[in-house]
N, C-alpha and C positions, 0 to 999 in steps of 0.2 A: 207747275205741277201738272200731272197728269189726271185726267176727266174718267176714260174708258166709255164703262155703260152708266157712270155714276152724274156726269155733265158733259158741256160741251167746252172746246177751248174755248180762254176769255172769258167765261163766266159761270158760277157754281151752278151746279144743275138744281133742278127743283127738290132732286128728292136728297142730297145733300144737304140744304138748304134748312129744308124739316129737320133731318135728323141733328143738323146744328143745333136746332131750336132743340132739341129736346134734352141734348147734351148741357146747354146752356143752362136749361133750369137747374141743374143739380150742381154743375161746374164750370169755373171760370175757364174759357178754350181761348190760346191765347196761336195755337195754329193747327192746322188743318192739311194733311197728305190724301190724295185719291188715288187708288191703284182700279186696275180693272175689277177687281174681286172684293173690295173692301175700302173702307173708308176711316184713317186712325185721324183723331182727336187727341192734341195734347194739352192733358191741361195741369188745372195746379187743384190740389186738394190737402186738404187735412187727414193725416192716417186714422186718428179718430172717427173721425163720420164717412170715409170711405166705404167702409160697409152700408153702410143705411140708403146712403146716395146714390152708391150703383148698384144695389137690389130696385130701388126704385126706378131707375133708368130703366132696367131690364122688365121691369112690368109693364114702364108702358111702352118698350119695343117690341116686345116676345108678340101681341097681339096684332102690330102690324107687320111681322113677319120679316122682323128683322132680329138677329143678335149679336146684344155685345159684350165683346171680353176685354178685362181691362190686364195690363202690362206694365210694368218698373222698367225702364232703358236707362240703367245709372241713374240720376236723380230726377227724370223725368217719367211721370205717367203717359200714358197713353192708353185712349180706348178705339178699337178696333171694335167696326159694327160690319158685319157683314148679309148678305141675305136669309135668310131662313126660310127654308124648304118647305113649301106650305104641308101638314098633317090632314089629309082628306077623312070626311068619316070613316069612321072602321067600324064595322056591326062587334057582335060578339060570339055569332056565330061560329067561330074557331074555339073561344074560350071554353060554347059550351057543347060542342062536339067533344074536344078532349076532357071535360069533366064527365060526360058521361062514357065515356072508353075507361078511364078510371076507374070511375064508380063500379065498373062491369068485372076491373079487372082486380080492384082490391076488396070486389066484394066475390069471385071466387078464392083467391088468397085466402081470408077472413074463412070460409065455410071450409077450405082443407086445415087452417091451423086449427078451428074447433073440434072437427071429427079425429083428428091428429091429437089434440090432449084428449077425449077423452077415448080414442079409438075404436072409435065406431065403424061397421062393416062399409057404409054408406057415407061418399064424400059428400055430394048433393042433393039434401032431402027440403025441403022448407023449413024443417027445423035448424038443419045443418048454416044454411042461407042467412035465416033471420039471424040465430045468433052471433052469426060470424059478422055479420050489418051491425048490430048493437055493440058487440066486443070488440071490435078490428077498428070494423071501418069508418066508423063515428068518431071514434077516439082519434086517430090516425087524420085526417080529413080534419079536424078539429084543430090540431098539433099544425098540418101544410098549411089551413086555411088561414089562421090567425096569422104565422108569420109574414105570408105574402100581404095580409091585412093590413101589418103593421107598415110595412114597405109601402104600401096603398095609401096608407092613411097620413103619414109623414111624409110623402110627396105633394099629397094636393095640398095640406097646411105651408109646404114652400112655392105651392102654385106652379108644380113639374108635375107637366103633363105625363102618368102612366095609364099603363092597359088595369085591365083585370086581371086576375091568375090565368097564367096557362098552365093545368097539371097535367104530369107525365103518365102515363098510366107503364106497366113491365109485367112481366111475369113471377109468378111467387118465388122464393118467401117472402118478397116485397110488395108486389104488386104498383109500384109506382115510384118512379125516380125520381118524386117531390115535384115541384112548381115554380113559375118563375112569374115575377111581370116584367113585362116590359117599358123601360124610361126613354120616354120620346122628346125629351129636353137633356140637354146637356146643364148639370147641376154648376147653381148659379155661384157656391161660394164652399170652404173646404167644412164650415160647418152643416151647413145641409147636406155636400156627402156624409160626411161622418152620422149624421142625425137619420139619414134615411137608411145607407148602409147597416146601421146596427140595430135600425128598429124591431128588423124581421127576427133577425136572432133573440133578441132581448122576449119578444114574444110569443116565440116560437118555443124556448127553453122554460120559460114561465108557466105556459099552459104542460108543457114535458111531463114536470114536475106532479102534481096531483096526479096526470094520468098513470106515472107509473106506481106511485103511492097506491091508491085504486087498483091495477095490476098485481101488486104484492100482495093485496091484501084479499082479491080474489084467488091469488095460487096458492094461497094459504090454507083458502075455505076447502078448495078442493084439490086437494094436494094429490099428483099424479107421479109416480115413479118412474124414470126415465132411464133407461141402457144405450148410451149411445154407440151404435155398430161402427167400427172402424170405417173409417172412407170416407161418413156421413160430413155436411157441413156444420160445425161449433160458430155461434156466434159470441164473440170476445166485449165485454162489456167495459165502458169507459166510469172512470174513478168513479164521478156523481152518483151511477146507476148501481154500482158495487155497495158504495156507503150504504143508500136509500136499503138494500135489500138486503144490509147485515143485519139491522132492526128487526127482520121478521125469521122467525124460527127456521123455516124450512133451505134457510139460505145455506144453511150446513151441510144439506144432504143433497143426494140425487135427484131432484125433481125438475119436470119439463114447467117452463112458468107458463101463467095464461095468455092469452092472445092480447087481451088489454097493455100489460106488461110490456111483451114484441111489439106492439105500437107504438109505446115509450121509447125503447130504442129506438127504434129508428125515426123516430122523433130527435133523439138525444146523436143522433149518426147524425142528419140530415143539419144542425144545428154545426155542430163539429165542420164538416164538410162546408160548411158555407161562409163559417170565420175564416178558410183556407185564406192567408196574406198575399194573395195574388191575382192578377188582372181584372176583371168584372166579375168576379164573387166577392157577396157582403164585406168578407173581411178584406179584399185587396179594396173597398172603398175607404174601409175604416183607415187603415195602413196609409192611402192615399192623403188623407184630410191629415193624419198624424205627422206622418214625412216627409208630404211633398213629392219632389222628382226621386229623394234618393230611398223610396218605396219601390223603385224600380231592384234594387240590389235584397231586398227584404223576398220580391216576387221569383226573383231569378234562383234563388237560394231553395224556396219551398217547391220550385219544376225540378231541382234536382233532388231534393229528399223525397219526394212523391215517385219518382222514378227509382231511385233507392228502393222504396217500398214495394214496386212494383214487381220485385224480387221476390216477395213473401207473399202478396196479396195483388195477384194480375190486374183486377179493374181500377188500381192506382195510375195504369199506364193509359187507361182510356180516360181521367179527369185531367191528369196533367195535358193529353191532346187537345182536349175542350178547351182547356185553359189557353194555348198557345193559338188555339185558331182564332178567339174572341180577341187575342192579343194579352200576352206576358203583361206589359208597362200600363198602365193606367192612365186616361189621357186628365189636362186637369181642369178643374170648375173653371168658370166665368170669369171668375175672382180668386185669383190665385195670390195674391199681395196680404188680404189680412187674418193675421194668425187666429189660433183658436185658443178660446181662455181654458184657466189653469182647471172648469168646473166639467169643461169637454171632454178635454184633454184624461180625465179618470173616464168617461167611457172609455177610452182606448184601454182603460186599464180591466175595465170589468167584462169588455171583448176578448182580453187575452184570457181572464179566469175564466170566461164561460169553454173557450176551445179547449185550455188545458183540462177541465174537469171534465170536459165531452167529448174528446177526439180518441180515437182508439187508434193507434199503428197500423193494426191487424185485425180488421172488427171480422173477419171469416176466417177461417184455419178450417183444416179439415182432421176428422180427429182421429189419434193413432190407434194401430189398436194393442190394448193394455190384457193379455191372459192372465190372469192370477183365481185362484181360488183358495179354500181356507179349509182346514182337515179337524174334527172331531170325534172324538171317541166314547162310549160309553163308560169303557172300563180300563184301569192302567191296571190292572193285575186281573190273570183270570187262573182259575183253579184246573191240576189235570190228575184225572182217576188213571184205570191201569188201562181203560176203553180210549178215553179221545179227551182233550182239554174243551174249557167250555168257552163255547162262541162268543162273541162280542160284537157290536157296530161300527161301523166306521161312516162317518157323515163328510161326503165333497160337495161342499157348495164353490159355485161358479161365480165368481167375484167378478172376474172380469167383464172387458164389454164385445166375448165370441165366444160360439163354441167353442168347447176344449176335449181334446183327449189327452185322458190323464192314463199314466202306466204305475197301477198297484204291485210290489212286492212285499215278503216276508223275508228278512234273515236271522237266523241265531246268533248272539256278541258271543263268544267265546275269549275271552283275552282277550279283544279287543280285534284282532285281528284275523281270526277266520271265521267264517260266514257258512251256512247252510240252508240251502234254500227250503222254503218249505211248502205245502199248497193249503189253500185256503177255498173255500166258496163264495160265491156274489149272487148278491140280488138286488140290481139298480131297478130305479125307479123314472132315471131315465132313459134307458133302452127299452126296460119292461123284459131281461134276459135276464137268464141264471146259467152260470157256466161254473167249471171245475177244474181249472190251472195252476202250474204254481206261479205265473202273471202274467195279468188281468189288465186290460185295455178300456179302457172307461168313458164312452161317450158321451160328456155332460153339456146340455143344452144349457145357452144364453141365459142368464139366471134361473137357470134349475138347479137342484139337487138330485145327488146319488148316493143312495145309502149299501156301502159293503157290508156282507154279513163276514166274519174272519172267523175260521178256525182250524186252526194249527196242527198240522201235521209233519212226523218226520218223515224223509225222502227214502231213507237207507237204512234201517227195512221199512217200506214201502206202507202208508197208510198206519204205521206206528205211533203211538201218544208222545209227545214229543218229550223233552228232556226238561226238568227243571232249568231255568236261567231267563234272560233279557234278551228278547223276540223285540226287533225294529223293525217298526213298515214304514217302507218308506215307497212314496208318492211323487213322480215329477211329471211335470204338464210339458206334454209336445210339442206346443210350441214356441215356448224360449229357454226348455231344460230346468226349469225351476223346481227345485226340488225340497218338500217337507220330509221329516223326519218325523214317525213316530215311536215310543218305546210302550212295552209293554213284558213284564212282571210275570211267568209261569211258577209257579208255585204247584208242590204235590199236594193233594186234599188228605 
């Protein structure tokens, strides 16, 4: 036998004897092998009692700064015990500082969201800051805090040392990158790995649902129509978010969501992000508990998908790098032998379902240019006498998301092939000007309407009454060449 730091040649050291005594309380030891940094005890055990006995051994040894793990080698069970690096008392100063900074960053974000929602001229006033805290910061921190406390409480139940949450600040429009807790002990077994990993997403997910409902109710009460300009960020909602929103009437229109509803969006996004089955993410814990070492294939597949998605949403590459830095392959728990029962495996199905209904492959996109307009008229038939034709008003409404230059012209349809340009007068409330031209260009601002007063004349002879017939008013959008035509019948009075 080799004793190394655990004993002297020819006799077992005191530490090895103590460890043997601890192991023998739960298992029948028939062989001991000592190396420089660990002691292996070969034991006899029943698979039905292995999990409980090994966990009791862990609880005996961890306070003495030893870490046991059990492995099966052929038909033999070996309990390997190594020294545990003592964890000094760590204060909560870092947690408090990060929490304060995150509260500041989310408060700034909340004030901006509140000001933008009501289109207020000033971003930071006592009123916008207070409303931002109440309607954005509080629900968002409730979701993120509940998520992390779910991990913390279950870790404590398994007597796994875990830190308080570390909140991560960020710039608007999110205000935070979420939070995490530090697990300072190895996971004892697959059951603990599964339950600690899934506890946070379940709690955060359940809290996000009522927050979303409250946010949708507030949106419905305070409807604010929005036209998203080209190039502006657009947040894509996951399936569950869209499903819940569909029960509210505003979902069929173009309205900006209330800050509380956006806090719920962040909550669902955080849930899906944490449930990615890779590395040290919550989904990585769940996958390792369910699939064992085979979870590494799912982890690498997830990493490849994230890299592909980064072609459409660049932030995925940052998340992929984060996973790679922490390690794509999840380390095994101390007891990787005991299998999960069927009811525990069902939690894996719950995790998969939560991920699918919370995940958005491309959460943020850039709004494309969408030039369009609508045309209506006060008359389809106008009368003409010996002096002139009756005028009519053509209304042009900009229904797109950008200012539009619209070209207006009038032509006479004689046998469907010959067209003669005519003159008309313009009065536009979009440009506050009047002109007299055979072809007019009207600049219609975003969401605005231009009223064009049309009076038809013959060009040759100049300014003579038009001949009876069908005249075509043609409207062309200069941005995309979109054409609308409107026919007017001219009849003799």
